[in-house]
C-alpha angles and dihedrals in degrees: 000000000000120000090207116118105234131186121200108200123191115202134182141090111266089199090073103059111239091016085085094066094113095047093048093047092050092051091046090055091046092052098042106036138057106245117216122223095254093057120078120192114211127188096216102173094108099030097090111170091351084080087077091078088067089056088069098037100054136055093219131022119194113190121197121202149100124316134199100208112144100265138101121287111277094035112137126210136178120206134175125222094267092053091048093051092045090063089074126217098322110111129156104191131056090235092056092050094049096043092047091050091050092050091049092050095043093047087075090064122087096228112049126152122244100261125208126178120206110193142172125206105243128218097214130014095155105065113092105230139103114253139046132278112259092250093052092044090055090052096049095092088057090050092051092047088055091051091049089051091052089050091048090055086057091053095259114123113181121213121212121247120236094249116062124211118198126222088248089059091047092050091047090051091053093045094048109026117190122209111220111218123200106225089207091064089068092054091055094056 
């Protein structure tokens, strides 16, 4: 097992259909795999530039989200920080702009994590609705396999839990969150 401190960060706005790819994939991994101590899962959709603090705290940052590389929807790509910066200023998604800016800013610091971005080309990031398009939903297992391969290269091999949760269950959980209330907390008041 790797002694590297790794953060897996899911980004994306679940309110805009396929824009939520990173958030859904992160939750899927959390629900279906045993997470070792040296791997931290972070829901980064609302972190914005506060995500930069993780760039100094971890050895490796793996960010999951949408990508605008010139390929068909459902295509998955993995890029390191140098490859992301080499693309120049052209970015098509808000996530790409923000992540690129954070990498540029953090690259001035001595201690910056090795950053890798795992992305999938979405079908629809404009429609306002929770959930994924059917085509993207069908490609999510491929996306997750790619993420697991990136983790494996870092010495982190995740084992599946006994109970399996589908992407449909994960999406439903995001769309209709339930707050669990401890009945004992009322008795203490």
